[in-house]
N, C-alpha and C positions, 0 to 999 in steps of 0.2 A: 760454662764453655771450657773445656780442658785448657791446661796454661798455655800452649802455643798458638792455637787459635785466638785466644784470649789477648794474648800479647799482640798479636797481628792487628786484631781489632781497636785495640786501646791505641795503639801507634800510627794507625791508618791514616789520620789526617796529616801527619807530619812527613808521610813517604813522598818520595818525588813521583813523576808520571810512570816511569819505568818500574818503580817499586811497587806502585798501585795495581799495574798489570801482573805483577808476579803474585802479590796478595789477593787480587781479585779470584785469580786460579786457584790458589790454595783455600781459600774460604770457599768458593763454590765447589771445587772437586777434591776434597782431601783425600779420598780413597784411592782416585786415579793418581795423583801427585806421589802418593806413597809407594807407588808401584812404577812410577816412571824414571827413564835415566834423566840427568840433568840436561843432556842435549835436547831431549823431546820436550822437556818443560819449556827450554828456550825457544825451541822452534814453535810451540802453541802460546807463547806469551809476547813473542817477538823482541825478545831481550836477549842479550848475550851471556854466555856461561858465566863469565865474570861478573856480572850483574846479579846472576841467583846466588852465586857465591859469598858475594858482599853482601845481600839481603839476609841470608842465612845466619851470618854472624851478626847482623843488626835485629835480629829478633832472638838473641842468647843461644843460639846453636854454634858449635865450633866448627862445622862444615856443613856441608850440604847432606852427607851422611847422616848425621845427627838429625837435621830436619826433616828427612825421610822417617826415620825411626820414630821421631814423637808423633808424625801424622799417623803412622800406622797404629801406634798405642791409643791415639786419642779417637780414631775414628770409628763410628759405629753403624755406618751406612749399609744396608742390606739393598743390592739391586733387585729390582721387579720390574717386569713390562705391564703389569696390570696397574691402571692408575689408581685403582682404590688402596691397593697395597702401597704403592708407591707415596700417595698422600699419607696414609698412616705412618709410615715409615719417616716421613719428612717432619710429623707432628712430634714423633717420639725423640727425633733429633733437636726440635726446637726446644722442647722442654728438657732435654739433657742440657743444652747449651745454657739455657737461661739459669737453671739452678746452680750453676756453678759460676756464674758472673758477678752476681752481687753478693758479697759475702755479709756474714751475720752482722758484724760489727756494723758496716755502713749501714745496713737495712735497720738495725735497733736504734740508730743515730736518727734516721729519717723518722722512724716510727714517734721518737721522743719530740720532735720538732713537730710534728703534726698534733700531737696530743698537746703540746704546751703553746700553740698558735692561738693569738686572739680572733684571727681571720684567716681563712686560707682561700687563696685565689689560684685557678689551676689555668695555665695558658696552653693553647696547643692550635695551629694552624693546619686547614686542610685535613687530610686522614688523621693527624696526630690531635685534631680538635675532638673525634670521636672518643679517642682515650680520654681527653680533659673532661667530657661530659659524663662519660661512664663513671668516672672516679669522684666527680661531683655529686652524681646521684648516690654513691654507694657512702661518701662520707657524710652528706646531708641528711640520709636516712637514720644514721647514727648520732646525729644531734650537732655534729660540728658545723659552725658557720663558715660555708664553703660557696665557692660561685666559680662555674666556669667560664672562659672568657677566651672565645674564637674568633673575634674580630679585632685587628690589628689597631685600629682607632680606638677602641674602647679599651684596647689592652695600654694605650698610652695614658688615657683619662684613668684608668684604675691606678697605674703604676705611679702616676702623680700623687694620689692620695694614699698609698701606701706609707707604713710608719713602721718604727720598732716595734717587734712583739708580732707582726704580721708575716705570713709565709707564702711563698710564690712557688708553686710547683709547675715546672715546665715541661711538655713533651715534645721533643724535637729529635727525629732519626739524625739528622746533620748536624744539628748544633751550630748551623752558620744562616739560618735564616735572618736576614737583617730585620726584617718587619717584628720580627718575635725578640732578636737582641736587644734593639733600642730601648723598648719599654721594661725589659728585665735589668737594663745599665740603670735606668732610672729609679727602679724599684729597690735596687741595691745601696744606691746612694742615699735613698730615705732610710736605710735601715733594716729593711725586711730581709729575711733568710730566702735563699734560693736553693731548691733541690731541681737537678735535670733528670729526665730520663731520656737515654740517649743511647745511640749505637756507635757512636764515633768519639774517640778520645782526643785528647790535646787540641780542642776546637774554642772558640770564643764563649760558647756556652759553657762549657766544663770548666773554663779558667773563671767565670764569673759564679760558680756555683759552690756553695759551701760543702753540698753533698751530691753525689751521682749515684744513681741506679741503672745499671746498663741493661738495654734490650739487645736482641739479636741483631747483628748486622745483616742488613736486608739482601745480601748476595749469598749469606748462608741458604737461604730458600728460594734462590733464583729471582729475587723482587716479586715473589709469589703474591704476598699480602700487599694489597693495595688500599685496603680499608683497615680495621681496628686490628693492629698488630698483635699476634699470638703473645708474643713476648711481654709485651706492655700490659695485655689482660691479665697474664699470669703474675704478674707485681701487683696489678689492682687487687686482683682475688687475694694475694698473699697479705696485702695490706688489710682487706676487709677482714679477712680470717681471724689476723690477730686481734684487732679491736673487737671482732664478736666475742672474744673468750672474757672482756669485761662485762660482766653482769648489768653494769649501769648502760653501756652501750648497746647490749644486746637486747636489753629491755624498751630501749627507745626504738632500735630498728624494727622489732616485733611490732610497736605500737604504730609507726609511721605504715609499714607495710600492711597493717589491719586497716587503716584509714584510707589508704589508697584502694585497697580490695573491696571496701565498702561502697565506695564511689560507683564501681562498675556495676552495683546492683540496684542503683538509683532508679527509679522509673520516670524516663524523660518522656513519655508521652503527655 
C-alpha cells in the first residue's frame, strides 16, 4: 500500500472514534476523497472540519491539501459499472496494496524464523483459520514440522507446551481477539518466537509479535472477503515460492504431492 494509506492502516487502532470515521472513509474511497472539498468530507464522515485538519497532521501531512495530493498520487481505482470489471479492478488494488505493505527486510526475517524453527504452530480463528490451514498444508508438504491450530482450547494446550526454538505464526485481521491473545502470551512467555499476519497496527497482537507481515485493511475492499483473505493468500504464496527455490524443499514438495496424487488412483472397490 502506498505510504499514506499504509500509515493510516498502521495507526488505525490508536485513532479515536472520530478519527476512525475519517480513516474508514479515506481507506474505502481514496479516489472520491482526493476530489472532495474538506467540508464535503466532514459532512460524509460526520465530523468537524477541524477534526479533518488535525487528522491530516496526525498522518504526517502538513494540512488537508497535502493529504488530498497524496491520495491522488496513490490511488489507482478505475470506476466501472460492470460487476466483473469492478471485481477485476478490486483485485488489482488488493495486490497493489499488499506488495508495498510488508517490506523485503521484515519478510526476509520471517523466512529465517521459519527456516530455523524446530516446530511451527499456526494459529487462526474463524476465517483466519482458513489461512492458517492453507499455510500449514504448504509448509508440511515442504517438510517443515508444522501444525495448524484453529480451536481456542487447543491453542491454550499447544502454547503451554511451546518452548524456545519453536515458532508461532498467528493470523488475525484485528489483532485483538482475546481467545487468540491469551495462548500467544503464554507461548511468548515460554520462549517461542511470534509472527503475526494482521491488518491493524498498534494492537495487543503486534505488541506481542517479534515480526509483523501486513494484510490489507478489510475496509479497503468493502469487507468483501469473508473467507480466505486474498492478501493473506498472497503472503502464503510468497512464502511458498521462496522456499520452493531451495532444491531440498522443492524435492520434498514434489515427493509429497506425488504421494497424495497416487492415493486418488487407488481402487477402493
